[in-house]
C-alpha positions in Angstrom: 173.2 137.1 71.5 170.2 134.8 72.1 167.0 136.2 70.7 163.9 136.7 72.9 160.5 136.5 71.2 158.1 134.4 73.2 158.6 132.4 76.4 156.2 130.1 78.2 157.8 128.8 81.4 157.6 128.3 85.1 157.7 131.5 87.1 159.4 131.7 90.5 157.8 134.2 92.9 160.5 136.2 94.9 158.5 139.4 95.4 160.8 141.2 97.9 161.6 144.9 97.4 165.2 146.2 97.1 166.9 142.9 96.2 170.4 144.2 95.5 173.1 142.8 93.2 175.1 141.6 96.2 172.2 139.3 97.0 172.0 138.2 93.4 175.7 137.3 93.2 177.6 137.9 96.5 181.1 139.3 96.3 182.7 136.1 97.6 181.5 134.4 94.4 183.3 136.9 92.1 186.6 134.9 92.1 187.1 134.5 88.3 186.9 136.6 85.2 184.4 135.2 82.7 180.9 135.7 81.4 179.7 132.2 82.3 179.8 129.9 85.3 178.1 132.2 87.7 174.9 130.1 88.2 176.5 128.4 91.2 176.7 131.7 92.9 173.2 133.0 92.1 171.5 134.0 95.4 174.2 132.0 97.0 173.7 133.5 100.5 170.0 132.7 100.4 170.2 129.3 98.6 172.6 127.7 101.0 172.9 127.5 104.7 176.7 127.5 104.4 177.3 129.5 101.3 181.1 130.0 101.7 181.9 126.3 101.8 182.9 124.3 98.8 180.3 123.3 96.3 180.3 119.7 97.5 179.8 120.7 101.2 177.0 123.2 100.7 173.7 122.5 102.3 170.6 123.9 100.5 168.2 126.1 102.4 164.9 124.2 101.8 162.8 127.3 102.3 164.3 129.3 99.4 162.1 129.3 96.4 164.7 128.2 93.8 165.5 125.2 95.9 161.9 123.9 95.6 160.2 122.1 92.7 159.0 123.2 90.3 160.7 126.5 90.7 164.1 124.9 90.2 163.2 124.9 86.5 162.0 128.6 86.5 162.9 130.7 83.5 160.8 133.7 84.7 161.4 135.5 88.0 158.7 137.6 89.7 160.4 140.2 91.8 159.8 143.3 93.9 160.4 146.9 93.3 163.9 148.3 92.8 165.2 144.9 91.8 169.0 144.6 91.3 169.7 147.9 92.9 173.2 148.5 94.5 176.5 147.9 92.7 176.8 147.9 88.9 178.2 144.3 88.7 177.2 142.8 85.4 177.8 139.4 86.9 174.3 139.7 88.5 172.8 139.5 85.0 175.2 136.7 84.0 174.3 134.6 87.0 170.5 134.9 86.2 171.2 134.0 82.6 173.4 131.0 83.5 170.7 129.7 85.9 168.3 129.8 83.0 166.3 132.9 83.8 165.3 134.7 80.6 162.8 137.2 82.0 162.3 139.2 85.2 158.9 140.8 86.0 159.1 143.6 88.6 157.7 147.1 89.3 161.2 148.8 88.9 164.9 148.0 88.5 168.3 149.4 89.3 169.0 151.4 86.1 172.4 149.8 85.4 171.1 146.3 85.8 168.1 147.1 83.5 170.4 148.3 80.7 172.7 145.2 81.2 169.8 142.8 80.7 169.3 143.9 77.1 173.0 143.4 76.4 172.8 139.8 77.6 169.6 138.5 76.2 167.3 139.0 79.3 164.0 140.8 79.2 163.2 143.0 82.2 159.4 143.6 82.2 158.0 146.5 84.2 154.5 146.0 85.6 152.7 147.7 88.5 153.2 146.2 92.0 149.6 145.1 92.3 150.0 143.3 88.9 153.1 141.5 90.0 151.4 140.5 93.3 148.5 139.1 91.3 150.8 137.1 89.0 152.6 135.7 92.1 149.3 134.8 93.8 148.1 132.9 90.7 151.4 131.1 90.3 151.5 130.1 94.0 147.8 129.0 93.9 148.8 126.4 91.3 151.9 125.4 93.4 154.0 126.7 90.5 152.9 124.3 87.9 150.9 126.8 85.8 153.3 128.7 83.6 153.3 132.3 82.4 153.8 133.4 78.9 155.8 136.5 78.1 155.5 137.7 74.5 157.8 140.4 73.3 156.2 140.5 69.9 152.8 141.5 71.4 154.3 143.0 74.6 152.1 141.1 77.0 152.3 138.7 79.9 149.6 136.1 79.9 148.6 133.8 82.7 147.5 130.2 82.4 143.9 131.4 83.0 144.2 133.6 79.9 144.5 137.0 81.6 146.7 139.5 79.7 148.9 142.2 81.2 150.5 144.5 78.6 153.9 146.1 79.1 156.1 148.5 77.1 159.7 148.4 76.1 161.7 151.1 74.3 161.7 150.4 70.5 165.5 150.1 70.1 165.8 147.8 73.1 162.9 145.6 72.0 164.4 145.3 68.5 167.8 144.2 70.0 166.2 141.3 71.9 163.8 140.3 69.1 166.7 140.1 66.6 169.4 138.9 69.0 171.6 142.0 68.6 174.0 143.4 71.1 175.0 147.1 70.9 177.8 146.4 68.4 175.5 144.3 66.2 172.9 147.0 66.3 175.4 149.6 65.2 176.7 147.4 62.4 173.2 147.2 60.9 173.9 150.8 59.9 177.2 149.9 58.2 176.2 151.3 54.8 175.1 154.6 56.2 178.3 154.8 58.3 180.5 154.0 55.3 178.6 156.5 53.1 179.2 159.3 55.7 182.9 158.4 55.9 183.2 158.7 52.1 181.5 162.1 52.1 183.5 163.3 55.0 186.9 162.4 53.4 186.0 164.8 50.6 184.7 167.6 52.9 187.5 167.4 55.5 190.5 165.7 54.1 192.8 167.0 56.9 190.8 164.9 59.4 191.7 161.7 57.5 195.3 162.6 56.8 196.7 160.0 59.2 194.4 157.3 57.7 195.9 158.0 54.3 199.4 157.9 55.6 198.8 154.5 57.3 197.2 153.0 54.2 200.1 154.1 52.1 202.7 152.7 54.5 204.6 149.6 53.1 
């Protein structure tokens, strides 16, 4: 998984409350099984005037933020409360990641989406509504050209004017992103302790491991 340590990038303001996962990646875009290729469907019903047409025939909605420069290049998304509520589709995270978004800043998140972000290399930052509004106002005042910096080492969002906004992340989730670990990788960092326990347990409870011994002895 890709590490996240420090990101300085264009931030796109989309500070609407209750943006659900069906808005992030509509059901009519879930036509294949993969973990990539979903960028074309990100906010599809909002980005295009005719979203269900073929890619070649689609007409962009010029008013949607990600269709405007410089926000097309955004890697940070400023969002409203309860972001990514609704269904549990992990493709919502994949679509943001494939577009190039590495960080979302919002007052709150759908809990399943929030957990999925850490499994896919995205950082969901939680800041108060008034703080997100202030960040969006500063970004818009510069017509989007002034970037934001999100630093997971220091746990702070910094504006181009030098204003810092601290945030917090659970220790285990922060470590996963800093080191680029998914849940399996994080578990395997404890391999020595796991193997030591298994060795002790074979001696204490041999009947539990009887099948394991039979399988290892099989020709």
